[in-house]
TIGU-771718 format. One record per residue (C-alpha): residue number from 1; residue in one letter; x negated, y negated, z. Coordinates in steps of 0.02 Angstrom, whole numbers. Layout:
[NUM, 'a', [X, Y, Z]]
...
# end
This chain:
[1, 'y', [-2783, 2380, -789]]
[2, 's', [-2692, 2225, -844]]
[3, 's', [-2518, 2145, -857]]
[4, 'd', [-2557, 2041, -997]]
[5, 'q', [-2677, 2146, -1091]]
[6, 'i', [-2660, 2314, -1192]]
[7, 't', [-2790, 2431, -1260]]
[8, 'f', [-2743, 2526, -1434]]
[9, 't', [-2852, 2672, -1486]]
[10, 'w', [-2847, 2776, -1634]]
[11, 'k', [-2934, 2880, -1733]]
[12, 'n', [-2994, 2836, -1912]]
[13, 'p', [-2969, 2971, -2045]]
[14, 'a', [-3103, 3083, -2097]]
[15, 'k', [-3107, 3033, -2258]]
[16, 'g', [-3003, 2925, -2393]]
[17, 'a', [-2984, 2744, -2420]]
[18, 'f', [-2950, 2658, -2247]]
[19, 's', [-3000, 2483, -2195]]
[20, 'g', [-2925, 2466, -2037]]
[21, 'v', [-2751, 2460, -1935]]
[22, 'i', [-2599, 2341, -1928]]
[23, 'l', [-2520, 2330, -1760]]
[24, 'v', [-2349, 2246, -1778]]
[25, 'g', [-2254, 2234, -1609]]
[26, 'k', [-2094, 2155, -1531]]
[27, 't', [-1979, 2158, -1393]]
[28, 'g', [-1818, 2243, -1397]]
[29, 's', [-1848, 2388, -1519]]
[30, 'y', [-1986, 2480, -1618]]
[31, 'p', [-2031, 2350, -1791]]
[32, 'a', [-1971, 2431, -1948]]
[33, 'n', [-2114, 2357, -2046]]
[34, 'i', [-2268, 2266, -2061]]
[35, 'n', [-2167, 2098, -2081]]
[36, 'd', [-2028, 2141, -1933]]
[37, 'g', [-2118, 2077, -1755]]
[38, 't', [-2275, 1989, -1742]]
[39, 'r', [-2438, 2057, -1819]]
[40, 'y', [-2541, 2057, -1652]]
[41, 'y', [-2696, 2144, -1737]]
[42, 'k', [-2764, 2185, -1897]]
[43, 'g', [-2953, 2266, -1936]]
[44, 'f', [-3035, 2424, -1898]]
[45, 'g', [-3074, 2414, -1707]]
[46, 'n', [-3229, 2441, -1638]]
[47, 'n', [-3289, 2596, -1734]]
[48, 'q', [-3283, 2601, -1927]]
[49, 'a', [-3357, 2787, -1938]]
[50, 'a', [-3234, 2923, -2040]]
[51, 'n', [-3161, 3028, -1917]]
[52, 'g', [-3221, 2906, -1766]]
[53, 'v', [-3110, 2839, -1633]]
[54, 's', [-3081, 2669, -1629]]
[55, 's', [-2995, 2511, -1517]]
[56, 'a', [-2954, 2357, -1495]]
[57, 't', [-2898, 2249, -1350]]
[58, 'i', [-2735, 2126, -1364]]
[59, 'g', [-2687, 1983, -1240]]
[60, 'g', [-2569, 1868, -1215]]
[61, 'f', [-2425, 1984, -1145]]
[62, 'v', [-2290, 1948, -1040]]
[63, 's', [-2313, 2033, -867]]
[64, 'g', [-2122, 2158, -854]]
[65, 't', [-2071, 2131, -1027]]
[66, 'a', [-2066, 2291, -1128]]
[67, 'y', [-2163, 2279, -1298]]
[68, 'y', [-2137, 2410, -1446]]
[69, 'f', [-2277, 2439, -1562]]
[70, 'r', [-2313, 2497, -1743]]
[71, 'a', [-2463, 2543, -1803]]
[72, 'f', [-2497, 2535, -2005]]
[73, 's', [-2658, 2601, -2082]]
[74, 'y', [-2718, 2480, -2235]]
[75, 'a', [-2832, 2492, -2366]]
[76, 'i', [-2909, 2359, -2469]]
[77, 'k', [-2968, 2400, -2645]]
[78, 'n', [-2989, 2292, -2811]]
[79, 'g', [-2933, 2130, -2703]]
[80, 'a', [-2771, 2214, -2659]]
[81, 'e', [-2709, 2278, -2482]]
[82, 'w', [-2624, 2443, -2482]]
[83, 'v', [-2525, 2475, -2334]]
[84, 'h', [-2489, 2656, -2299]]
[85, 'p', [-2299, 2682, -2268]]
[86, 't', [-2302, 2806, -2124]]
[87, 's', [-2340, 2725, -1962]]
[88, 'h', [-2347, 2783, -1770]]
[89, 't', [-2247, 2709, -1614]]
[90, 'a', [-2308, 2664, -1456]]
[91, 'a', [-2219, 2579, -1318]]
# end
């Protein structure tokens, strides 16, 4: 355990376009979208396999501060980034 690091874990989709996740966080309330807060992470984590469980550990948080996060999946196709409109929350 750590007071300044968080490990995020997610399950990759079994099929379909998927390049990774964007983890957005802030204090005070959940981010409303990918531009509302700080982008703490963007990538596929430690496992790119379809239907695989992946994770990423992010540091630099202030101990004793409540952070609120949303995870957005994204895909890159034909040079464009497509962010899925559905997100998931974590605190």
